[in-house]
PALUM-8551 format. One record per atom (N, C-alpha, C, O): x, y, z. Coordinates in steps of 0.001 Angstrom, whole numbers, padded with zeros to 6 digits, always signed. Atoms other than C-alpha are relative to their C-alpha. Last residue first. Layout:
// PALUM-8551
XYZ ...
// end
This chain:
// PALUM-8551
+000662-000066-001311 -006063-001036+035533 +000793-000776+001032 +000397-000838+002196 +000411+001297-000523 -003922-000299+032504 -000629+000133+001376 -000340+001078+002110 -000935+000580-000976 -003944+003268+031173 -000496-001362+000482 -001703-001591+000557 +000152-000671-001292 -006175+003792+028102 +001039-000590+000955 +001611-001639+000657 -001154+000069-000881 -006266+002809+024430 -000238+000834+001252 -000835+001910+001200 -000325+001408-000284 -009217+001926+022175 +001222-000161+000905 +001642-001285+001177 +000452+000455-001310 -010779+005416+022340 +000386-001436+000341 -000098-001966+001341 +001452+000023-000188 -008890+007233+019588 -000308-000661+001336 +000478-000538+002275 +000459+000533-001281 -005277+008281+019151 -001514+000129+000096 -002072+001224+000034 +001325-000575-000238 -004160+008690+015541 -000556-000647+001265 -000886-001832+001266 +000866+000776-000882 -000422+008033+015335 -001302+000752+000211 -001295+001923+000590 +000367-000668-001246 +001303+009559+012336 -000898-000917+000818 -001610-001758+000269 +001168+000602-000641 +003205+008286+009323 -000357+000852+001212 +000418+001712+001630 +000240-000182-001436 +005721+009804+006908 -001277-000704+000473 -002157-001037-000321 +001121-000905-000256 +006662+008366+003495 -000303+000082+001496 -000175-000915+002207 +000604+000511-001231 +010116+006901+002795 -001078+000999+000408 -000774+002158+000687 +000753-000880-000893 +011242+007465-000793 -000485-000761+001228 -000813-001945+001157 +000934+000740-000842 +013850+005977-003133 -000658+000947+000996 -000082+001975+001349 -000274-000033-001431 +015398+008447-005566 -001058-000802+000756 -002255-000577+000582 +001202+000350-000767 +015309+007596-009262 +000362-000082+001474 +001130-000954+001883 -000333+000605-001297 +017922+009344-011415 -001270-000226+000817 -002109+000669+000922 -000448-000970-001003 +016402+010029-014860 +000386-000715+001294 -000045-001846+001518 -001453-000053-000059 +016253+007624-017815 +000549+001001+000988 +001713+001390+000900 -000523-001155+000718 +012615+008422-018548 +001504+000127+000053 +002061+001098-000459 +000375+000141+001402 +011463+004935-017563 +000601+001129-000843 +001025+000914-001979 -000783+001096+000564 +013386+005186-014299 -000273-000147-001496 +000653-000291-002294 -001384-000463+000117 +011906+008605-013534 +000880-001077-000629 +001711-000782-001489 -000042-000875+001174 +008449+007245-014329 +001398+000578-000188 +001859+000733-001319 -000087+000841+001191 +009036+004424-011852 +000101+000851-001260 +000841+000509-002182 -001366+000528+000022 +009756+006935-009094 +000206-000857-001244 +001249-000787-001893 -000887-001124+000332 +006529+008778-009963 +001466-000444-000047 +002223-000006-000913 +000037-000269+001447 +004607+005493-010069 +000960+001117-000377 +001632+001032-001405 -000623+001113+000712 +005781+004489-006599 -000016+000240-001504 +000975-000020-002186 -001447-000120-000120 +004972+007916-005207 +000728-001100-000750 +001758-000859-001380 -000442-001085+000876 +001434+007764-006561 +001518+000138+000030 +002156+000334-001005 +000144+000406+001392 +000827+004362-005005 +000502+001058-000957 +001185+000747-001933 -000925+001113+000217 +002243+005377-001615 -000050-000449-001461 +000989-000648-002090 -001323-000596+000186 +000453+008740-001760 +001041-001081-000251 +001996-000859-000995 -000005-000624+001326 -002803+006859-002294 +001349+000654-000289 +001850+000583-001411 -000224+000984+001055 -002005+004587+000662 -000005+000599-001401 +000713+000115-002276 +000747-000466+001177 -001540+007516+003077 +000229-000973-001151 +001231-000857-001856 -000872-000190+001157 -000530+006220+006510 -000880+000403-001180 -002106+000321-001102 +000583-000434+001274 -002228+006424+009890 +001086+000166-001052 +002124+000782-000808 -001030-000766+000707 -000997+004386+012852 -000536+000324-001389 -000841-000576-002171 -000747+000681+001058 -003987+003276+014909 +001039+000929-000616 +000997+002144-000424 -001265-000724+000084 -006198+003957+017915 +000884-000735-000998 +001040-001953-000912 -001333+000574-000164 -009449+002221+017064 +001107+001045-000058 +001161+001859-000980 -000854-000296+001158 -012952+003588+017638 +001463-000322+000296 +001938-000152+001419 -000217-001430+000246 -014679+001844+020583 +000882+000221-001237 +001559-000703-001688 +000513-000462-001292 -016601+000166+019109 +000862-000580+001110 +000765-001770+001413 -000127+000987-001068 -015108-000038+015628 -000583+000597+001274 -000668+001817+001415 +001330+000499-000378 -016528+002587+013270 +000079-001204+000927 -000956-001745+001317 +000784-001019-000698 -013394+004732+012974 -001336-000522+000498 -001944+000071+001389 -000567-000164-001341 -011158+001773+012132 -000818+000984+000826 -000875+000883+002052 +000854+000623-001008 -013516+001003+009214 +000538+000150+001419 -000177-000145+002376 +001227-000739-000324 -011789+003595+007013 -000840-000626+001112 -001457+000095+001896 +001000+000299+001021 -008344+001929+007235 -001336+000627+000407 -001567+000840+001598 +001148-000914-000083 -005991+003662+009650 -000935-000189-001191 -001263+000762-001901 +000530-000328+001337 -002958+001624+008456 -001054+001086+000053 -001129+001905-000864 -000937-000604+000947 -001789+000030+011755 -000699+000111-001345 -001292-000860-001815 -000100+000586+001332 -003715-001008+014848 +001050+000703-000842 +001881+001457-000336 -000484-000950+001002 -003475-000284+018575 +000138-000740-001324 +000675-001847-001365 -000284+000545+001332 -005508-002117+021233 +000460+001138-000914 -000147+002208-000949 -000186-001057+001001 -005791-001565+024998 +000432-000625-001323 +001134-001635-001345 -000967+000283+001052 -007199-004395+027116 +000052+001171-000977 -000957+001519-001590 -000753+001210-000309 -009168-004387+030358 +001119-000278-001001 +002074-000989-000688 -000153+000148-001448 -010569-000841+030337 +000863-001202+000379 +001713-001102+001264 -001407+000198-000394 -009802-000230+026652 +000186-000316+001482 +001320-000428+001947 -000998-000854+000646 -011598-002323+025422 -000439+001447+000212 -001544+001807-000195 +000423-001301+000509 -013557-004561+027801 +001198+000747-000592 +002294+000743-000031 -000916-001092-000314 -012750-008225+028194 -000501+001292-000625 -000983+001304-001758 +000642-000928-000920 -015556-010787+028278 +000909+001134+000444 +000731+001695+001525 -000547+000157-001349 -013364-013485+026777 -000645+000924+001028 -000319+000862+002214 +000176+001393-000421 -015425-013793+023595 +000465-000221+001432 -000130-001012+002163 +001433+000231-000228 -015712-010008+023274 -000237-001424+000504 -001032-001642+001418 +000338-000672-001255 -011974-009613+023726 -001463-000219+000339 -001820-000433+001498 -000504+000830-001089 -011428-012217+021016 -000324+000620+001359 -000674-000090+002302 +000837+001202-000102 -013678-010342+018593 +000436-000872+001173 -000401-001379+001920 +001306-000402-000520 -011945-007026+019315 -000906-001223+000178 -001592-001357+001191 -000184-000212-001443 -008550-008674+018819 -001324+000412+000640 -001639-000036+001742 -000011+001312-000626 -009740-009955+015434 +000201+000096+001502 -000362-000697+002257 +001399+000443-000075 -010610-006394+014466 -000114-001373+000621 -001069-001649+001348 +000576-000632-001194 -007032-005449+015363 -001472-000370+000159 -001960-000535+001277 -000428+000799-001139 -005874-007986+012786 -000556+000580+001297 -000951-000160+002198 +000811+001216+000058 -007959-006126+010214 +000368-000929+001156 -000512-001516+001786 +001300-000245-000616 -006359-002866+011388 -000933-001209-000067 -001774-001391+000813 +000992-000384+001009 -002859-004154+010604 -001338+000179+000710 -001588-000455+001735 -000650-000410+001246 +000396-005097+012330 -000968+000642-000988 -000538+001211-001992 +000336+000833+001158 -001379-005156+015685 +000662+000556-001258 +000750+001769-001448 -000291-000738+001232 -000105-003837+019030 -000204-000942-001178 +000297-002066-001172 -000450+000752+001179 -001783-005463+022011 +000207+000968-001153 -000674+001758-001491 +000150-000735+001260 -002225-004048+025518 +000544-000860-001126 +001438-001681-000921 +000990-001054-000261 -002693-005408+029049 -000231+000846-001248 -001142+001672-001293 -000410-001377+000305 -001007-008660+028068 -001096+000979+000408 -002276+000629+000436 +000598-001067-000811 -002011-011813+029954 +000550+001393-000310 +000933+002119+000608 -001143-000686-000621 +000328-014348+028244 -000446+001191+000849 +000392+001856+001458 -000503+000899-001040 -002718-016582+027565 +001221+000591+000710 +001544+000190+001829 +000534-000417-001301 -004147-013570+025716 +000441-000913+001133 +000343-000535+002300 -000822-001089-000515 -001876-014348+022767 -000448+000414+001402 +000378+000775+002241 -001270+000576-000440 -003587-017703+022196 +000869+001069+000658 +001505+000821+001683 +000326+000830-001162 -006991-016006+022129 +001257-000697+000522 +001423-000845+001733 +000061-000864-001182 -005469-013394+019841 -000313-000807+001253 +000243-000544+002319 -001370-000307-000397 -004490-016046+017276 +000032+000861+001260 +000905+000687+002110 -000586+001237-000527 -008081-017337+017183 +001429+000233+000486 +001814-000251+001550 +000625+000251-001306 -009430-013800+016767 +000625-001230+000653 +000975-001202+001833 -000659-000914-000931 -006951-013109+013955 -000561-000158+001402 +000172-000026+002383 -001341+000537-000234 -008211-016209+012153 +000759+000878+000994 +001477+000369+001856 +000136+001204-000819 -011803-014982+012625 +001368-000615+000303 +001625-001020+001437 +000457-000290-001358 -011057-011453+011432 -000041-001242+000885 +000439-001215+002018 +001350+000551-000084 -008953-012453+008417 -000460+000160+001449 +000265-000216+002370 +000889-001156-000099 -005689-010868+007344 -001451-000463-000098 -002112-000303-001124 +000299-000626+001300 -003645-013967+008083 -000950+001163+000212 -001487+001349+001304 +001259+000423+000616 -002487-014556+011663 -000090+000586-001400 +000539+001606-001682 +000255-000479+001355 +000637-014288+013793 -001331-000534-000511 -001853-001532-000014 +000752+000966+000797 +001320-014512+017516 -000201+000597-001379 -000151+001815-001546 +000165-000205+001442 +003836-012751+019746 -000782-001147-000618 -000503-002318-000360 +000978+001005+000427 +004357-012190+023468 -000425+000255-001445 -000812+001371-001792 +001326-000576+000258 +007414-009887+023585 -000957-001125-000389 -000672-001850-001342 +000995+000848-000654 +010572-011322+025189 -001400+000604-000122 -002072+000831+000884 +000375+001131+000851 +013076-009851+022723 -001130-000847+000579 -001657-001714-000118 -000796+001204-000150 +013393-006442+024325 -000569-001126-000847 -001552-000946-001566 +000523+000873-001052 +010685-003809+024688 +000880-001206+000297 +000624-001934+001257 +000626-000719-001107 +011866-000784+022718 -000325-000897+001194 -000275-000455+002341 -000888-001091-000398 +014357-002271+020251 -000547+000743+001218 +000219+001285+002014 -001096+000569-000779 +012318-005484+020170 +000936+001091+000504 +001455+001005+001617 +000524+000348-001329 +009246-003535+019069 +001112-000543+000888 +001186-000207+002070 +000254-001257-000710 +011185-001914+016215 -000545-000267+001397 -000186+000427+002348 -001276-000571-000432 +012610-005275+015131 -000214+001284+000804 +000477+001525+001794 -000556+000866-001040 +009183-006934+015022 +001279+000616+000556 +001469+000661+001771 +000802-000234-001205 +007757-003973+013121 +000496-000846+001165 +000540-000387+002306 -000391-001282-000581 +010603-004098+010578 -000777+000281+001282 -000224+000853+002221 -001226+000253-000764 +009897-007784+010015 +000490+001284+000653 +001024+001250+001761 +000409+000587-001273 +006368-006768+009039 +001207-000387+000853 +001139-000342+002082 +000722-001002-000778 +007518-004341+006329 -000430-000543+001356 -000483+000208+002330 -000897-000948-000657 +010120-006825+005121 -000739+000978+000889 -000280+001279+001991 -000324-001136+000858 +007604-009552+004379 +000803+001019+000801 +000684+001110+002023 -001413-000261-000273 +007194-013012+005878 +000465+001088-000960 +001142+000818-001952 -000847-000169+001166 +003403-012903+005778 +001440+000304+000427 +001671+001146+001295 -000686+001270+000273 +001760-014276+008935 +000877+000090-001250 +001625-000843-001545 +000435+000642+001237 +000970-010738+009981 +000769-001294-000200 +001941-001398+000162 -000640-000315+001259 +001637-009855+013587 -000629-000699-001184 -001440-001614-001039 +000703+000852+000950 -000309-009669+016843 +000491+000376-001392 +000143+001436-001913 -000116-000372+001419 +002176-008227+019331 -000734-001036-000842 -000363-002209-000862 -000085+001083+000964 +001656-008242+023093 +000032+000519-001432 -000273+001683-001695 +000542-000341+001323 +002434-005452+025553 +000209-001190-000925 +001341-001634-001117 +000219+001313+000629 +002901-006182+029258 -000716+000230-001328 -001945+000261-001392 -001290+000696+000001 +004453-002945+030586 -000109-001394-000604 +000902-001987-000982 +000016+001429+000317 +001571-000550+029953 +001430-000554+000008 +002348+000054-000542 -000329+000832-001153 +001749+002786+031778 -000002-001490-000262 +000144-002274+000676 +001234+000247-000746 -000003+005126+029348 +000249-000875+001224 -000606-000978+002104 +000335-001246-000695 +003420+006377+028245 -001288-000140+000806 -001459+000530+001824 -000902-000128-001149 +004363+002779+027418 -000327+001251+000811 -000324+001211+002041 +000427+000981-001009 +001265+002409+025225 +000880+000066+001246 +000384-000039+002368 +001303-000442-000501 +002039+005630+023345 -000489-000946+001098 -000986-000499+002131 -000261-001052-000995 +005669+004568+023089 -001299+000555+000572 -001358+000918+001747 -000492+000617-001231 +004549+001350+021415 +000280+001053+001069 -000034+000844+002241 +001039+000815-000621 +002397+003082+018811 +000457-000554+001345 -000268-000472+002337 +001049-000888-000509 +004904+005833+017996 -001071-000797+000754 -001524-000383+001821 -000518-000704-001179 +007737+003302+017725 -001064+000907+000607 -001231+000940+001827 -000002+000959-001101 +005698+001115+015384 +000484+000662+001278 -000072+000432+002352 +001381+000279-000372 +004976+004086+013141 -000086-000957+001175 -000872-000745+002099 +000505-001138-000760 +008612+005197+013176 -001442-000246+000452 -001805+000099+001577 -000732-000028-001265 +009831+001766+012098 -000534+001109+000903 -000776+000897+002092 +000537+001018-000891 +007116+001520+009446 +000671+000022+001363 +000004-000137+002385 -000965+000063-001099 +008141+004770+007771 -000546-000935+001084 -000997-000497+002143 +000369-000870-001118 +006086+004083+004658 +001016-000198+001113 +001721-001207+001144 +000620+000663-001143 +007731+002589+001602 -000422+001035+001024 +000020+002183+000983 +000839-000961-000716 +008922+003497-001887 -000655-000758+001141 -001241-001818+000917 +001108+000466-000831 +011756+001659-003597 -000765+001170+000590 -000264+002291+000677 +000841-001114-000434 +014438+001941-006250 -001199-000529+000772 -001771-001561+000421 +001231-000165+000773 +016676-001133-006361 -000797+001176+000557 -000862+001364+001772 -000252-000499+001340 +020348-001361-005320 -001240+000212-000849 -001122+000513-002037 -001224-000781+000222 +019664-003561-002325 +000140+000416-001462 -000010-000394-002376 -001116+000826+000461 +016018-004672-002139 +001236+000861-000258 +001115+001995-000720 -001126-000850+000364 +013795-002350-000080 +001189-000851-000426 +002180-000928+000300 -001221+000793-000135 +010318-003772+000399 +001132+000851-000553 +000903+001746-001366 -000024+000622-001326 +007190-001734+001097 +001055-001091+000135 +001078-001795+001144 +000842-000708-000961 +006830-000942-002624 -000023-000813+001287 -000360-001997+001277 +000516+000825-001092 +009615-002019-004995 -000793+000875+000964 -000373+001983+001298 +000013-000698-001283 +010106-000138-008269 -000619-000932+001035 -001667-001528+000791 +000752+000568-001115 +011107-001963-011454 +000138+000892+001222 +001231+001358+001544 +000178-001105-000937 +012265-000845-014915 -000914-000486+001121 -002078-000801+000873 +001218-000802+000127 +013270-004119-016550 +000042+001178+000970 +000821+001197+001922 -000195-001015+001027 +016777-005572-016971 -001213+000885-000209 -001183+001781-001053 +000874+000283+001143 +015702-008683-015094 +000243+000963-001152 -000136+000689-002291 -000767+000276+001202 +018668-008563-012701 -000828-000294-001229 -000340-000930-002163 -001215-000794+000157 +016517-008875-009620 +000721-000384-001295 +000669-001532-001738 -001099+000755+000609 +012938-010111-009645 +001196+000911-000217 +001058+002018-000736 -000160-000196+001446 +010824-008051-007251 +001133-000868-000540 +002103-001136+000170 -001416-000146+000310 +010026-009541-003815 +000192+000135-001511 -000067-000819-002244 -000407+001164+000782 +006303-008901-003396 +001471+000206-000351 +001841+001273-000841 -000369+001049-000963 +005399-006454-000629 +000290-001332-000690 +000321-002380-000045 +000390-000366-001365 +003938-004317-003471 +000171-001197+000930 -000524-002203+000787 +000266+001212-000766 +005793-004727-006797 -000267+000381+001456 +000592+000968+002113 -000027-000318-001419 +005678-001852-009300 -000412-001261+000753 -001441-001862+000442 +000747+000814-000953 +006562-002597-012926 +000158+000547+001416 +001214+001062+001783 -000622+000114-001316 +007755-000866-016061 -000940-000689+000960 -002078-001009+000618 -001239-000767-000049 +007091-000129-019724 +000721-000114+001333 +001890+000258+001438 -000137-000711-001265 +004471-002815-020286 +001361+000676+000044 +002371+000085-000338 -000473-001380+000123 +003216-004182-023635 +000011+000711+001351 -000994+001315+001729 +000958-000946+000573 +002987-007916-023052 +000583+001397-000064 +001758+001605+000239 +000305+000419+001368 +005602-010639-022560 -000950+000971-000685 -001038+000983-001912 -001145-000302+000861 +007015-008837-019516 -000281-000345-001453 +000233+000308-002361 -000029-001440+000231 +003570-008871-017911 +001149+000377-000933 +000996+001234-001803 +001133-000335+000871 +003278-012631-018377 -000018+001486-000318 -000280+001880-001455 -000348+000427+001354 +006786-013153-016988 -001127+000326-000980 -000874+000695-002127 -001027-000897+000522 +005920-011073-013937 +000365-000369-001431 +000505+000508-002283 +000639-001280+000324 +002677-012948-013386 +001006+000969-000590 +000698+001696-001534 +000775+000161+001229 +004420-016331-013609 -000627+001329-000431 -000677+001643-001620 -000907+000178+001137 +007062-015332-011055 -000769-000076-001319 -000377+000542-002309 -000824-001196+000137 +004582-013942-008558 +000872-000100-001243 +000904+000810-002071 +000771-000975+000773 +002142-016783-009219 +000793+001288-000185 +000660+001954-001211 +000006+000472+001386 +004788-019253-008088 -000776+000962-000891 -000390+001217-002032 -001270-000324+000690 +005393-017175-004943 +000031-000463-001451 +000622+000210-002296 -000556+001234+000560 +001658-017381-003972 +001285+000332-000770 +001218+000995-001806 -001012+000495-000952 +000304-014672-001644 +000665-001298-000464 +001052-002125+000361 +000659+000817-001036 -002745-014245-003914 +000999-000672+000941 +000829-001833+001314 -000686+001294-000040 -000636-013032-006878 -000474-000882+001143 +000030-001991+001322 +000077+000546-001355 -003000-010175-007793 +000663-001371+000006 +000271-002251-000760 -000146+001456-000063 -002077-008230-010940 +000004-000424+001461 +000757+000116+002272 -000096+000594-001329 -003235-004677-011655 +000082-001515-000095 -000681-002143-000829 +000600+001329+000011 -002521-002963-015000 +000251-000650+001353 +001396-000727+001798 -000544+000958-000957 -001875+000787-014708 -000769-001310-000103 -001997-001320-000022 +001020+000819-000647 -002371+003245-017576 +000695-001009+000912 +001867-001334+000720 -000207+001441-000131 -000043+006038-018653 -001247-000662+000591 -002112-000003+001168 +000401+000680+001225 -000538+009574-020000 +000237-001497+000015 +000374-002115-001041 -001168+000139+000883 +001484+011329-017286 -000336-000741-001287 +000553-001012-002094 -000537-001351+000236 -001580+012615-015447 +001186-000041-000945 +001450+000928-001657 +000868-000682+000970 -003141+009186-015938 +000530+001396-000317 +000496+001843-001463 -000276+000523+001340 -000195+007552-014192 -000829+000724-001055 -000313+001069-002118 -001305-000521+000419 -000432+009765-011104 +000331-000450-001416 +000910+000307-002195 +000141-001446+000187 -004155+009053-010857 +001323+000623-000449 +001346+001475-001337 +000731-000312+001227 -003626+005357-011458 -000076+001497-000250 +000145+001957-001370 -000881+000292+001137 -000914+004997-008815 -000686+000366-001308 -000059+000927-002207 -001073-000987+000023 -003075+006750-006215 +000932-000199-001175 +001337+000768-001819 +000567-001296+000410 -006109+004658-007124 +001081+001066-000073 +001122+001845-001025 +000236+000025+001446 -004075+001447-006974 -000532+001335-000481 -000099+001838-001518 -001337+000015+000610 -002831+002289-003479 -000128+000033-001520 +000551+000808-002195 -000565-001357+000039 -006386+003302-002489 +001409+000056-000590 +001767+001043-001233 +000822-000856+000842 -007704-000132-003555 +000527+001429-000065 +000733+001956-001158 -000533-000071+001347 -004765-002022-002042 -000845+000857-000946 -000319+001359-001939 -001068-000981+000147 -005530-001256+001600 +000375+000215-001460 +000790+001310-001838 +000515-001349+000305 -008900-003030+001531 +001065+001061-000152 +000755+002157-000617 -000284-000848-001164 -007225-006480+001249 -000413+001435-000319 -000061+001948-001381 +001196-000101-000846 -008989-008522-001448 +000229+000884+001219 -000732+001285+001875 +000859-001093+000462 -006205-007754-003959 -001247+000154+000855 -001908+001190+000792 +001374+000457-000272 -003749-009898-002027 -000971+001126-000316 -001144+002048+000482 +000071+001316-000631 +000009-009807-002700 -001420-000531+000125 -001651-001731-000023 +000287-000050-001429 +000108-006953-005189 -000188-001406+000548 -000470-002344-000197 +000164+001361-000500 +001696-006523-008643 -000175+000057+001518 +000690+000575+002224 -000046-000046-001461 +001227-003129-010297 -000325-001394+000511 -001439-001882+000321 +000661+001028-000791 +002086-003171-014012 +000174+000250+001482 +001243+000660+001933 -000865+000574-001025 +002857-000186-016218 -000806-001018+000798 -002034-000948+000850 +000713+000830-000962 +001341+000952-019512 +001020-000549+000990 +002118-000949+000604 +000662-000916-000929 +002581+003735-021765 -000957-000762+000909 -002040-000285+001248 +001414+000384-000049 +003387+001019-024345 -000824+000972+000819 -002051+000991+000717 +000531+000040-001366 +006747+002453-025387 -001478-000337-000057 -002179+000024-001002 -000917+000760-000834 +008819+001924-028556 -000408-000043+001455 +000301-000631+002272 -000781-000864-000883 +006958+004753-030263 +001051-000737+000806 +001955-000115+001364 -000364-001274+000619 +005423+003102-033333 +000985+000786+000848 +001930+001379+000328 -000864+000234+001151 +005385-000499-032140 +000520+001313-000581 +001666+001396-001023 -001259+000544-000494 +004058+000481-028726 +000972-000234-001152 +002164+000047-001031 -000771-001100-000569 +001424+002701-030333 +001358-000481+000494 +002368+000202+000324 -000502-000822+001098 +000228-000145-032511 +000856+001147+000527 +001893+001473-000051 -001019+000757+000730 -000027-002509-029553 +000600+000838-001117 +001816+000847-001305 -001238+000062-000771 -001818+000052-027385 +001106-000700-000775 +002250-000246-000773 -000547+001285+000426 -004486+000913-029956 +001384-000125+000633 +002377+000364+000094 -001300+000028+000681 -006093+003756-028032 +000397-001417-000370 +000104-002364+000359 -000872+000946-000699 -009839+003534-027296 +001336-000057-000737 +001366-000380-001924 -001358+000222+000497 -012113+006431-028274 +000743-000987+000878 +000715-000867+002102 -000383+001388-000254 -015767+006013-027294 +001391-000334-000492 +001651-001472-000882 -000092+000723+001266 -016783+009248-028998 +000422-001459+000176 +000554-002207-000793 +001301-000076+000683 -018012+010837-025770 -000005-000825-001288 -001024-001410-001656 +000950+000869-000713 -014896+009619-023917 -001347-000026-000706 -001961-001086-000833 -000412+001383+000226 -012580+011116-026534 -000959-000966+000671 -001326-001992+000097 +000372+000336+001372 -014524+014364-026458 +000364-001440-000314 -000399-002154-000964 +001447+000186-000010 -014210+014427-022673 -000504-000365-001389 -001387-001211-001532 +000277+001303-000606 -010471+013847-022971 -001498-000280+000074 -001926-001427-000059 -000415+001060+000923 -010153+016723-025422 -000333-001371+000578 -000850-002235-000130 +000929-000001+001138 -012190+019116-023263 +000332-001142-000956 -000564-001838-001432 +001257+000573-000471 -010207+018174-020130 -001017-000087-001134 -001759-001064-001232 -000196+001444-000156 -006927+018769-021967 -001298-000666+000438 -001644-001742-000051 +000012+000600+001343 -008189+022182-023101 +000169-001507+000085 -000494-002250-000638 +001359-000083+000522 -009062+023148-019516 -000098-000656-001382 -001037-001403-001660 +000802+001026-000651 -005749+021885-018138 -001423-000004-000550 -002032-001064-000696 +000632-000401-001254 -003900+024034-020656 -000845-001143+000552 -001300-002014-000190 +001453-000078+000184 -001707+022328-023239 -000635+000361+001340 -000284-000215+002370 +000210-000482+001371 +002059+022792-023448 -001485+000196-000304 -001855+001005-001155 -000769-001213+000227 +003171+022433-019834 -000188+000591-001377 +000305+001683-001659 -000330-000726-001230 +001932+018834-019739 +000898+001190-000304 +001954+001039-000918 +000542-001357-000016 +000638+017924-023200 +000361+000815+001218 +000098+002017+001253 -001094-000951+000149 +002873+014919-023807 -000473+001449+000085 +000250+002368-000300 -000527-000343-001310 +000509+012258-022494 +001113+001018-000036 +001834+001183+000948 -001305+000642-000151 +000031+010766-025937 +000625+000292+001354 +001684-000237+001690 +000174+001454-000090 -003692+011498-025836 +001327-000745+000120 +001357-001899+000547 +000762+000401-001187 -003138+015173-025001 -000030-001512+000145 +000263-002036+001220 -000778-000299-001192 -000364+015814-027507 -000715-000472+001261 -000094-001036+002162 -001117+000932-000076 -002221+014033-030289 +000827+000218+001259 +001229-000740+001919 +000545+001307-000388 -005426+015966-029647 +001135-000996+000198 +001142-001749+001171 +000369-000123-001414 -003470+019227-029758 -000555-001314+000528 -000220-001743+001632 -001235+000073-000784 -001817+018152-033016 -000281+000124+001492 +000385-000509+002311 -000404+001396-000110 -005229+017410-034534 +001260-000135+000857 +001393-001092+001620 -000721+000565+001145 -006304+020978-033782 +000321-001474+000232 +000257-001968+001357 -001435-000243-000067 -008993+021987-031310 +000657-000621-001228 -000007-001241-002058 -000273-001360+000449 -012787+022377-031246 +001464+000364+000084 +001804+001520+000338 -000579-000778-001090 -013281+019275-029112 +000273+001449-000382 +000525+002288+000483 +000900+000075-001155 -015704+017605-031545 +000526+000892+001143 -000252+001562+001822 +001158-000843+000308 -013643+018783-034533 -000942+000043+001200 -001462+001104+001545 -000463-001380-000051 -010459+017343-033009 -001153+000957-000239 -001269+001989+000423 -000115-000391-001395 -012305+014068-032339 +000451+001453+000146 -000031+002168+001024 
// end
C-alpha cells in the first residue's frame, strides 16, 4: 500500500490508525485512503484491539432506524468519527426496552470503545464511555437540541398570529425531549392544552388529529414533521384548509416539509451536527479529557402552513 500511495510505511500507519491529524497533510491522507480503497484494504479490528487496547469503533443506539431523522444523525457521527480514525456501528432497538438492554450488552461484548444513545435511556454505572443524545441523565455527558427554545419559538409565532386555541399533537414515546415540549407549552399556554399522541406514522397521526380536532383548535403544534403530515391528512378528511382554517407547525425541518402543500412551518435543527457533536463529546471521554455537554441551537422556519385565525 505504501508503494501504491508513494509514501512511507510509517505514513500509512499514521493515516490508518487515525493518528495523522496535524502530522500528515490532508492531500497525503486522501492519497493513502484511496490506495487502501483501491487495494481492498480492511483493518483487522480484533487484532488492532488486542495490540492497542482500543477498537476504534463506537456504537450508536437509536430508537427507530426507519425514522428519516436518524440517517443524517448517523452521517454526522460517521463523518466526525472517520476524521478521528473511528467507525460507527448502528443499532436499532425498535422502541423496545428489552432490546435496549440486550443491544448494549452485545455491544459491550464486542470491540467498542464507547457508546452514543439517542432518546434511549443509557445504562448508568456501567463503567463504559457513554454519551446521551436528546436525554440528559444526571452526571452523564449529553448532547441535545434546544427543544425548549424551539417549542417556545413555535408557540409564540402562533400567539403572535392571534391564535388562542392551540392544540398539541405529541409523540407517544415517553422520552425527555418530548416531555420538554409539553412543559414548554404549559409554561406559555397553561395546563389546559388539547393534547393527543401518536406514533411516527402518517395514518396513526391522522387518527389522533381527528380526535384533537374535536376541541376545535385553530392551530396545532406537532412534535415532529411526520406527525404534522398526519394533521394534513386529517384536515383533508374534514375539509379544512391549511392555513385558512387550521395552522400547523412541525419540528425537525425534515426534507419533505418543503414539499407539503402548503409547505410546512417548522422548527429547524441540524441532525448531522447532533451526531457529530455526540461523537466529539464521546471522543473526549475516550481520551480521558473533560467532556462538556452541549445544547445545539434551533430556529423557526416560517412557511405557508401558518396564518392568522379567521
